[in-house]
Each structure stands twice: as structure tokens, then as C-alpha cells.
N, C-alpha and C positions, 0 to 999 in steps of 0.2 A: 607543708607547700600547698597552695591552692590546687583545686582541680584543674584550672587551665594550665597551671605550672606543672603538674603531673603529666597532662597529654602533651605538651610541647617537649617534655623531656623524654617521653615515651617515642615521639616522632623522631627526636634527634638520636636516640639508640637505634631505631629502626634504621634510618638513613645511613647511619655508621655501619650497619651490619650489611645493608646492602652493598656499600662501597667496600667492605674488606672480604664479605663472602655471600654473593648474590644469589644465594639459594634458600629460598623459603619454603619450609617443608610442610607447615601446617596452617591452619587459618587462624592464628593468635591475634590478639588486639594489637601487637606490635607489626603483623603482618598488615592488618585491615590499615592501621597507620601508615604503612609504607606505601599501598596503594593509594591513601588520600593525598601523600605528599607528591607522589609522581604524577597523580592524575590532575592535581591544582597547581602546582607550581612548575611544572614542564609539560603543560599540554599541547599536544600538536592537534587538538580536534579540529580548531577553524582553518589552520593551513592544509590539514587534509581536506576539508570540506570545500574549500576555494580552489583545489586543484581539481576536484571533481566537479564541481558544479560551475565555477568560474572557467576552468580550462578545457572541460570536455563537454559539460553542458547535459542535455536531456537525455535520457537512455530508454527509449521505446523497446519493447522486448523485442529481440532478433534483428534490431536495427544495426548498421553500421556504427552507430555510436554507442548503442549498447556494447558491441564485440570490444571498440575500442576502450571503454571504461573496463571491461572485464580484464583485458590485458593489463591495464594500469593497476587494478585491483591486485590479481594475482601477484604481479612485482611487487607490490607493497608488502604483500602476505610474505612472500619470500625472503624479502629485506630485512624483516622483521626476526627472522628465523623460525618463524612456524614450520611445523612438520606436518606431511601429507596435504600439501597445498595442490589443488586439483579442482577441476571442473566435473561436472555430472550434466551431460546432456539429458534432454526429454522431449518428446514429441510436442511440438507447437504449432507453427504455420508459418506463414509467408514474412519476410522481412518487407518494411516499408521504410522509405526514406525520402524526406522533402528536401527540394531545394529551393523552393518559392511559392509563393501564394500572395493573392491579392484579390480585393472586392471595391470596386467603385460604382456608385450612383452616377448614371451619364444624364438622365432626365427626369425630372424638369431643371436641374442644375447639377453640376458636377460635385461630388463629396467623395472623398477617401474614405472607406469605412473599415472598422475594426472586425477581423474576421479569423477564423482558424478552421483549415480542414478538419473533416472528421477524420481520425486514423483510419488507415487502411482503406481510405476513400481511393477510386480510380483517379486519374489526373484528368484535367482537361487538355483539349488538344489545341493548344495555343491560347488565346484568349477567347473566351465565351462572350457574346453580347446579345441580350435578349430581353423582352418584356417580362415582367413577374406576374404571377397569378396568387391569390391568397385563397389557401385551400387546407385549412386546417382540419388535421386528423382527428384530434382530440384522443377518445378512449379507444385503445387496440381492440376492445371488445365490440366495436362499433365499426371495425374495419371493412367488414363486407358491405355495410349500407355506405359507407363511405365511397367504396370504390364504384358503386351504382351511381351516386351523385355526380361524380366527376369524369365518369368514362366519356371519351370523346372531346374533353374540353382542354386538355394539358398539352398538346402536341406545340412544339417550337417555343414552350414557356420554361422559364425557371420558377419552381414552385415552391412556396412559402408553406411549411406544412405544420407550424406550430400556432397555439392560439398566442396573441400579443401580450395579455394580461396587462397589468397596470404597473407603475413604478413602484419599486420596492423600497420603501424608506426605512433606514435602519432605525430600530427602537431600542438597540443594546449598544454598549460601546464595541468597535470593532476590535478593539485589542483588550485583551483582559487577563489576569490571572486566577487562579481559583482560591476562593476562601475557604475554611474550615467547615462552615457550613455546607458548600455545595459539595465536597468530598463526602462530608459525613452522610448525605442523601443516597452516595451509592452504598453505603454499607447496610446492605439488605439482601435478603435471598431472592433472586429471581426464580418464581414457578417456573417451571419447563412447560412447555406448549407444543403439541404435535398436530398438525394439519396436514392429513396424507394429500389433500388436494393441492397444497400449497406449490408442491413442486410444478405441477402441470402448469398452473398460472404463471410461475416463473418462467418456465421455458418458452410460453406463448409471448410474453413480454420481452424475451432476448431473442427469439427468432423473428420477432415483427419488423425490426429495420429493414431486413433481407426482403422480407415480403413486400414491405412498401417502396423499396428501390426498384425492384422488378416490375411491379405494376406501373410506376412512373415510367420506367424504360420502354415497356411494351406500349404506352401510350404516347410516346414520341416526346416526353419532357427531356430538358437539357441537363438539368441539374435539381438537386434538392437544398433548400437552405432552412435550417431550424433557428430557433432563438437561443440566446445563452440563457442558462438558469441562473444568472446572477447578473444585477445591475452594475453600474460603474465602469463600463467599457472592459468588463472581464469577460474573457472568452476562455474555452479549456478543450473542445476537440474530443472527447472520449469517443471511441469506435471500438467495435468488438467482432467484426468481420474480417478475419486474418486467414482463415483455413482456405487452403486452394479448393476453387470451385463454390466457395461461399461468401464471395468478397461483393460488396455493393455494385449494384448495376450500372449506377451512373455517380457524377461527382457530386459531393455532398459536404456542405458547409455549415460552421455555426457562426452567426452573426451577432454582434454585440447587441443587447437588448434595445440600447438607443436608436441604433441605426435600423434595426428590424423595425420597431412600432413606427419609425418615421416613413419607413416603406408602405407599412400598412395604412397609416393615416392618409398619406397621397393617393393610395390606390382607393380608399374609400371617398375620397372627395373630387377625384379628377383621374385622366387618364394614369393607368399605371405605369410605374417608373421602370425604366430601362436600367439595366446593371449590366456590369461586366465581371466577370470571374475567371480567374486563372490559378492553376494548380500545376506547378511541375513536380512530379511524385514519382517515385521507382518501386516497383516491387522486387523482391528477391526471392527468388526459389532456390539458390544454391544450397542452401541448409535449410531444413525444415524443423531444426531442434535449436531449442534455447538452452541456456546455460546457467546453472547455479554455481556457486563459488564457495569453496571451503578451505579452512585451513586449521591445524590442531595444535595444542600443546599436550603432549602425550602424558598420560598419567602413569602412575608407578605401579599401579594395581590392574593388570588387563581383566580382571574378573568384576571389576568395580563398576563397570560401565562408563557414561560419560554426560557432561552435562552441556548445554548449548547455547549461545546467543545468536539472535539472527533479526535480521530487518530486510525488508526488499531494496533491491538494487535497481530495478526498472521504474520508470517514470513515465508520464505522457509528455508531450512535446510544446505546451503551450508556454511554460517557463523553463527553468533549468533543472527541473526535479530535485529542488532544495529541501524545503520543508518535508516534502512527499516523495521519496523518503531518503534524499541524501542525507538528512539529520540522522536518522537511525542506522545508515551504512557508516557514516563517519563515526558515529558512537561506537557500534561495533569494531570498526578497526581501530579505535582509539583503545578500547578495552584489550583487544588483543595486543596493540603496542605496549601497553602499561604493565600487563602480567609478563609478557617477554621481556621487557626491558628489567623488571626485577627478578628476573630468574627463577620463577616459581615452579616447584615440583610437585604438583597437585597428586593427590590419590587417584582422582578419576580424570579422564581425558577431558579437556574443554575444547570444545568445537566451535568454530566460528563460521557462521553461514550467511551469505547474502544471495538472497533468493531472485530468481528471473518469474515474470509472468504472475505477479500479485495482482497487478491491476486488471487482468484480464479473467481474474477468478481463483486466486490463490493457486496457480497451477504448479510453480516451482517448488513449493512447500508440499504440496499434494503430491507431486511426482517423488520427492524424497521418502515421504510416508509410504508410498505404495512400493518403493525401491527396498526399504529398508525395516520398516515397522508394521505395517498392516494393509489389507486390501478389502476394498468393497465392490458388491458386483454390478457396477454402473454398465448401462446400456453402450455396449461399443460403438452403436450407430451414433450416438450422442458425441459431440466436442465442443471444445471452448468453453463459454459461458454457460451453455445448455447442459455441459457434463458437470459443471460446477454447482449448477441448482439442484442436479440431481444426486450428487454425491452424498450429501449429508443425510439423505432419507433412501439410501441403499443399504440391504441388510441380507446376511449376518456381516459383522466384523470379522475378519479372519486374521489373526496375530500373526506375524513373521516370527523368525528366530531371533532377530534384533528386538523385539517389541519391548522386552524389560530393560535393556541395556541403557534407554535414554531415561535418566533420572529426573532432569528438570529442563525446561526450555524457556528463555527470556527474551522477549520480542520488544523491539521500539518501533514505532511506527503511528505517533499521533502529532508529528511536527518537530519543532525545535525547540519547545519548551522544556523547562527543567522538570525533573522527575518528583513528583509528590508523594508516591506510593505505589502499590500494585494492586490490580484486582485479583481476587481469590478465586473466582470463578465457580462459585458457589461449592468450593472443596473447604467446608469448614475445618476440616482435620488438618489440613495444610497451613492454616493461617498462624498458629504459634510459631513454627519454624520459619515463615515468611517473615513474619514481625521479628524475629531475633535475628534475622540476617540484615534487617532494615534498619534495625535500632541504632546503630552508629551513626547514622545520617539524620537524626532527629533534629540536629541543630542546622541543617541543609533545608529543613522543610520537606523530608521525604519518606518519614517514617509510617505513614499510614497504609494500613491493609484494610480493603473493602470486601466485603463478600460477594457482591454483584459480579456479573458477567460483563464482558465488553466485546464487540465483534469487529468483523471487517477488516481482519489482517491475521498474519501468517500462524498464529497460534492457535487459530479457531480449529482447523481440522485435526491438530493433536489433541485439543481439548474432546473434539467429537470421537476419539478413539479410546477416552479414558487415559491419555497421558498428560503429564503435568506441564502444560505450557501456559506461560503467563506474560500478559501484556502490562507495561507499566502505566500509571497514571501521570499525565503530564498537563501542565498550565497550557491552556488552548492558545494564547497569544493571539493572531489573527488568523490561525488556522482555517478554520470554520468559516469565518465570514468573509474573509478575500482571498486567502492564498491556496487552498487545497484543490489541486487539479488546474489552476489558472495560471494566466500569462504573468500574475505577479509572484510566481514561486520562483523566487531568487534568492541567492545568499542574504540580502539585505533583511531579509525577514526573520532571520536566524540570530540568536544571541549567544555570544562566546562565552559566556559565564554560564549560562543554561547548559550549552553543548558539554563543557569539560565537567560540570557536575553530573550530568547524566552519565558520561562515559566513566566516572570513577564510582559512582554508584554499580553500574553495570559490571565492572571488573569486579569489584567487591563481591556482589552477589554471586558472580561465577566462582569465585575463589571459595568462598565459604559453602556453596553447594558441592563443589568438587571434593572438599575434605570433610564434609560432614560425616559423622558416623551414622548416621541414621538418613535413610532415603525420606523424600518428601511422600507423604501418605498420598496414594492414588484413589481416585474414585473407581466404582467398578466398571468392566467392561460393558459398554452401552449394549443394549439390546433393544429391539424394536419395540416402541412404545404404543399404547392404545391412544386412539385420537382423543385429545383433551374436551373437545366438545363433540359428543357422539350425534348430537341433532342438528349440527350445522348445516344450512342449507347455502350453497354457494352462488353468490351473485353472478349471472352469465355476463355480465360487463366488467368482471373484475379482470 
């Protein structure tokens, strides 16, 4: 019989076994085939994704819509038959809910502009109409000089604080898939780098918007407008001032680059334009806690620990939070459905996590780490994104009783593209096992294990304390070029075939890790490094 015939026969045998006795007790080839069959032939990934993105929409942390989505996800976990379905709260900050917003140029002619309020901006009092003034701030390191220049000149104005720049013509395809060469370029060891002054610089950058808004308010300005960081009428609206007593002092908006530059040109050649801005938004202090969501398939050996899959459930509000990270959330939920449907009885518990607060600094996964795995001595006066900047450089790391229980964590948060492999995070010793677990998916283009690290999502702080947390390599599609955080982040930019492939691989990786007779090799518990460049002189403008 041919190889394809053998595989087909194995799949049929596995399916028959599921029908007659749906308990799969080990990660045999037949069991992996059963996962592939269920994941590819009876996928619910896109219907789950549509219910979340089309039906519920964006999920800003601690907003009414996040809570609505959380209720839906918990009900879905329960309907799958997962055990220990629960929420874990953690200190976050204010909820913020938007009802409407608008921006219109009134003079010299009327144009409806593309705009997005900055998250956690205070509302306008109805419609605000005023002339603009162009006062670009530039480098935060020069903020004190800028204040001296503009003091006494901003009263009654809507202040445009960004440099306009020039049109960004695309030089690469907006939609692309990775080739072997690109993936291979990531197969390298990333030399670690430690700059003890970097944290201070990052804290300065993240506290700067609050300082700017307070100065504008004190000077009598009416609102702040900044330029979108992408062309093509894309807007985003990221904001990080969500803690009580630390919200922006006046309404803040992000304007499409094309509209922003028009206002700048008109101001340079004639009288400054008048514009109207409106924002109906509501702060909610009824609870200052955000919620992570969990469900388990309980393992047969309580001493064997657990493996985990996760993705962040929160999003920004410009789009529907589809590629970032409704896709990862749908994949985690679909992996849970596949394994639950197959009735697997793993040795280790398999835990499914949907994180909150990722967009504000990996807050949900960090809260889980601090509650269950390890702590770091972060200054309690720091909060929000400043605490995120400080956390990775706070020493020593103190493991908790549950530190050794987590055997593997797999994360998905690079859009809706199909899985191509996994980053080994410089853990060379773990590569053989990761390659073995991925090897069944070579024919799906997903067998590559690359040595390098990747960042920006919820596995990062697990790696930072020496735990085996991994992020999958994914085809970028148009994630970085157009979709990430933008008003285009809708279900239209996800691909059903990619999503079901990713969920199938996630389920199989979890099952193999849960039943492996060996633990993934760990790196040493990190200790404080010495500065990589002991002779570095910090630029005061950084």
C-alpha cells in the first residue's frame, strides 16, 4: 500500500475508534490523525470567529463589550465540557465605552474626516468647534524646550502635535506569505542584550502623553490631535492612560494621515482651518478589575503538571479585533473543542487561557504569572504600561510553589495567517522535542523550528522567568502592512483554511506535550545580567 493509502487507513481507523470509544489515552500517531481529521473536516473555527468578531466586535480591556465577550467565551467553554471554567480578576483600571465620534473640517470647506479617538480619552462636551494650531512636539526628550516655545499660544485652539511627514508609498506587497528563505533567516541565536538605562527611557516615553495633555489643558487648549502612523485612511487609537487619576486631561484624537496633512498644508498657506470634533465616551469605575478566562481538560496524573494554550482576548476598538487577536482566541477555543470532542484523557492537564490587558502591556498573562508562577520586585508606585516597562528588569525572580507545574505554553498572536513553525526562544535544548511534535505537519508547511526569539505577546514574560513559553511562526498576510490595530481589522482579513490549520496544529501540540514522557528542557532561572555595553553613554534626547 502507498504511503498516502497507509495514512488514509490510519485516519479511518482513528475515526472508527472515536465513534465507538471516544477516549484517547496517549499521543499515538492514530490520535494525531484523529485530531487532524476533526480539526480539518469538522472545523468550527470560522463560525466561532464570526460570532466573536461580527456578533460582538471589539473588546477593549474592562469595557462593556469585553465583559459581554467574556460571558460568551465562558459559556462556550462550558458547552464544550471543559472543567474548572472560571475567570481570574486582576487590578487594571477604568472601563471606557464609546458611543460615537466624529471629525469635520469646517473652513475653508466642509470635509468629513477619518478619525479615531485615543482610547481612554475624556469626552468632548457635545461638539467642539475651534481653529487648529500646528505645534509638533517632536522628541519627548525636548519636551521642556517645546513647552517654553508654545507657552501662552494655545488657548482656545485644537492643537495638532505631530510632525506631518510625507506620504508613505508602499514598496513591498501588502499581502504576503513567508518563503523558506525568510523563515530560515530567523534560525539564529539572538545574543542577549541588557541596558539598565533602557527602563528609565521607556518609562519616560510612556508617561509623556499624560504630561503633554496636562500642559495643553493648563494652557487653555481644547483638544489634541495626532497623525495616524499609517497612510491609506487607516486609524488606530491606541491609548494607555486608563488608571484612575492618570487619564488624559483633555480630549485626544488620531486623524487619518491624509486629513492631517491637508490641515497642515492649509495652515501653512493661509488662515488655519476650523474643525469640529465630537466624542461621546463613558468612563466606568464600577470595577477596576479585568478578567482572564480559563478552562481545563483535566489530566490523569495530578503530579504531572499542566500544559497551556493561550491568546489575548482583548483588542483595540478601531476594527473588530479580528487578526489581533480574535484569530488567536478562536484558535485556542477551536483547539479546546477538538480535544474535548475527541474525549482525550491526557496525562497532564491541558489548560486554555484567554488573556485580558495584553494591549496595555501583557497585563493579564503577567497577573497569572504573579499569582501562580513567580514574582519580581516592581516598584508598587508604578502602574500600567510603566510597570510593564519595569517588570522585565526587576530582580530577583522569586519562583512560587506552582513554578515547576507549567510544562509548556503555546501562544498564538500574529494575525490570522497559517502556522509555519515555532520560535525556540534561544532554547537550543528544546528544539528536538518541538521538531518532533511539529513533524506530522510538514505537509501543511508547518514543521520549522527556528532558534531565534520573538516578542510583543503573552509568552514573553514566561520566557523572562525561565519557563517554556512559545509563539508560533505565522504567515503575515496583511497583518503588519494594514490590519494590525487598525480600522481594517475585521473578519474579512482572516482566512478559513489558515485558521483551521492553526487550530489543528495547536490541538496536536498540546496533546503531545500533555502526554510526553519527557518535559521540555528549561533554561536556567534568569538572574540579573551585567550591562552588555559597559561604556555606553546615554543620549539625553532618547
